[in-house]
Every structure is written in C-alpha cells, then in structure tokens.
C-alpha positions as CSV (number, residue, x, y, z in Angstrom):
1,X,18.8,-22.1,-24.3
2,X,18.4,-23.0,-20.2
3,X,18.2,-19.9,-18.1
4,X,19.1,-19.9,-14.5
5,X,17.9,-18.4,-11.4
6,X,20.8,-15.5,-11.4
7,X,19.8,-14.6,-14.9
8,X,16.1,-14.2,-13.9
9,X,17.5,-11.9,-11.3
10,X,19.9,-9.6,-13.1
11,X,17.5,-9.2,-16.2
12,X,13.8,-9.6,-15.5
13,X,13.5,-7.9,-12.0
14,X,14.9,-4.5,-12.5
15,X,12.5,-4.2,-15.2
16,X,9.4,-5.4,-13.6
17,X,8.9,-2.1,-11.9
18,X,9.8,0.0,-14.9
19,X,6.7,1.3,-15.7
20,X,5.8,2.4,-12.3
21,X,9.1,4.1,-11.8
22,X,8.1,6.3,-14.7
23,X,5.3,7.6,-13.1
24,X,7.2,8.0,-9.9
25,X,10.3,9.7,-11.3
26,X,9.1,12.0,-13.9
27,X,6.7,14.7,-13.6
28,X,3.4,14.9,-16.3
29,X,0.4,17.2,-17.5
30,X,-2.1,15.1,-14.7
31,X,0.4,15.4,-12.0
32,X,-0.5,17.1,-8.7
33,X,1.0,21.0,-8.9
34,X,2.8,19.8,-5.6
35,X,4.1,16.7,-6.7
36,X,7.9,16.2,-6.8
37,X,9.2,13.6,-9.2
38,X,12.4,12.0,-7.8
39,X,14.2,8.5,-7.7
40,X,13.2,8.7,-3.7
41,X,9.4,8.3,-4.7
42,X,10.0,4.7,-5.5
43,X,12.5,3.7,-2.7
44,X,9.3,5.2,-0.3
45,X,6.9,2.8,-1.8
46,X,9.2,-0.4,-2.1
47,X,11.0,-0.1,1.1
48,X,9.6,2.2,3.6
49,X,5.7,2.3,3.2
50,X,3.7,0.0,4.8
51,X,0.4,-1.1,3.6
52,X,-2.8,-2.7,5.4
53,X,-5.0,-4.8,3.3
54,X,-8.7,-5.9,5.3
55,X,-9.9,-8.7,4.0
56,X,-8.5,-11.3,1.2
57,X,-11.5,-12.5,-0.1
58,X,-12.6,-11.5,-3.8
59,X,-11.2,-7.8,-4.2
60,X,-8.7,-8.7,-1.6
61,X,-6.7,-11.2,-3.6
62,X,-7.0,-8.9,-6.2
63,X,-5.4,-6.0,-4.2
64,X,-2.6,-8.0,-2.9
65,X,-1.6,-9.3,-6.2
66,X,-1.6,-5.8,-7.5
67,X,0.2,-4.0,-4.9
68,X,2.9,-6.5,-4.5
69,X,3.5,-6.1,-8.5
70,X,3.4,-2.5,-8.2
71,X,6.7,-2.7,-5.6
72,X,4.9,-2.7,-2.3
73,X,6.9,-4.8,-0.2
74,X,5.3,-4.6,3.1
75,X,2.0,-5.3,3.6
76,X,-0.2,-6.9,6.3
77,X,-3.2,-8.7,5.6
78,X,-6.2,-9.0,8.1
79,X,-9.1,-11.3,7.1
80,X,-11.0,-13.8,10.2
81,X,-12.6,-15.8,7.7
82,X,-11.6,-19.4,6.6
83,X,-11.5,-20.9,2.6
84,X,-14.8,-22.2,1.5
85,X,-15.6,-24.4,-1.6
86,X,-17.3,-21.6,-3.0
87,X,-14.7,-19.5,-2.6
88,X,-12.1,-21.2,-5.1
89,X,-14.0,-20.1,-8.3
90,X,-13.3,-15.9,-7.9
91,X,-10.6,-16.2,-5.2
92,X,-7.7,-16.8,-7.3
93,X,-5.0,-17.3,-4.8
94,X,-6.7,-20.4,-3.3
95,X,-6.5,-23.9,-4.0
96,X,-8.9,-26.8,-3.2
97,X,-6.1,-28.0,-0.4
98,X,-6.3,-24.8,1.2
99,X,-10.1,-25.2,2.0
100,X,-10.6,-24.8,5.7
101,X,-7.5,-22.8,6.2
102,X,-6.9,-19.0,7.1
103,X,-7.7,-16.8,4.2
104,X,-5.1,-14.5,5.3
105,X,-2.7,-16.9,6.0
106,X,-2.8,-18.5,2.8
107,X,-3.5,-15.0,0.7
108,X,0.5,-14.0,2.3
109,X,2.2,-17.1,1.4
110,X,0.8,-17.5,-1.9
111,X,2.0,-13.8,-2.5
112,X,5.5,-14.1,-0.8
113,X,6.2,-17.4,-2.9
114,X,5.1,-15.6,-6.4
115,X,6.3,-12.2,-6.0
116,X,10.0,-12.2,-5.1
117,X,11.0,-9.4,-2.7
118,X,7.2,-8.8,-1.4
119,X,7.1,-9.4,2.4
120,X,3.1,-10.4,3.0
121,X,2.5,-10.8,7.1
122,X,-1.0,-12.3,7.9
C-alpha cells in the first residue's frame, strides 16, 4: 500500500504535537497556580514565540531537534565554529560532506529539511 505526501500531511502532522497540546491545553496537579490552560498556548509556542539557540555543537544539535519537534517554528541558531571530522561522532546533524562548513548553517538546513513547518535561521 502506497502513501502519498498529502496523506502524510493530513494524517501524521496533526498528531505529531498531540502530547505537547495535552500539556499546554489542560491543567494538572503539577501546574503552576497561575497557569491558564487554553488552545492559545500551543499557538503561542508554534507561531509567536521566537527562540535563540547559542551553539550548534553536541548540546545544540539535540536542543535544535527537540525544540523543532516540540512545535517551535521560529528558531535562530548562532555558532561561529566550523564542522571538524571529530564532531561527526557526537553531532548527528552533520555529515562527512559538511566538514569545513558553518555549524549553524548546516544545522539550520538539516532541521528545515527534516521537520516540516519549522523555520530555523542561522
């Protein structure tokens, strides 16, 4: 059975953030007393909120991936370093062909290609 791109967009993408929506759209026993659960919380996270990640190394790669998967769409990344062969074993966003290139630019391009709806700027 074949699946088309339109099938993926209608079936998988709305479900991708289902668990994050549960956290933001309902109260719970561990919520801050001033937390107000609403549907606007996810809209704020996904559309309004802008993040800056400083560093696209070992921790930065993980952080960029996790933020994008959580639904944050507007992410900026800064890293003045370039990719070295020693980075490849622990920084999974980089490949052999990326050696010598900017970490921030390669990381942003990788996340933008892999996670639909996310806009990462180097």
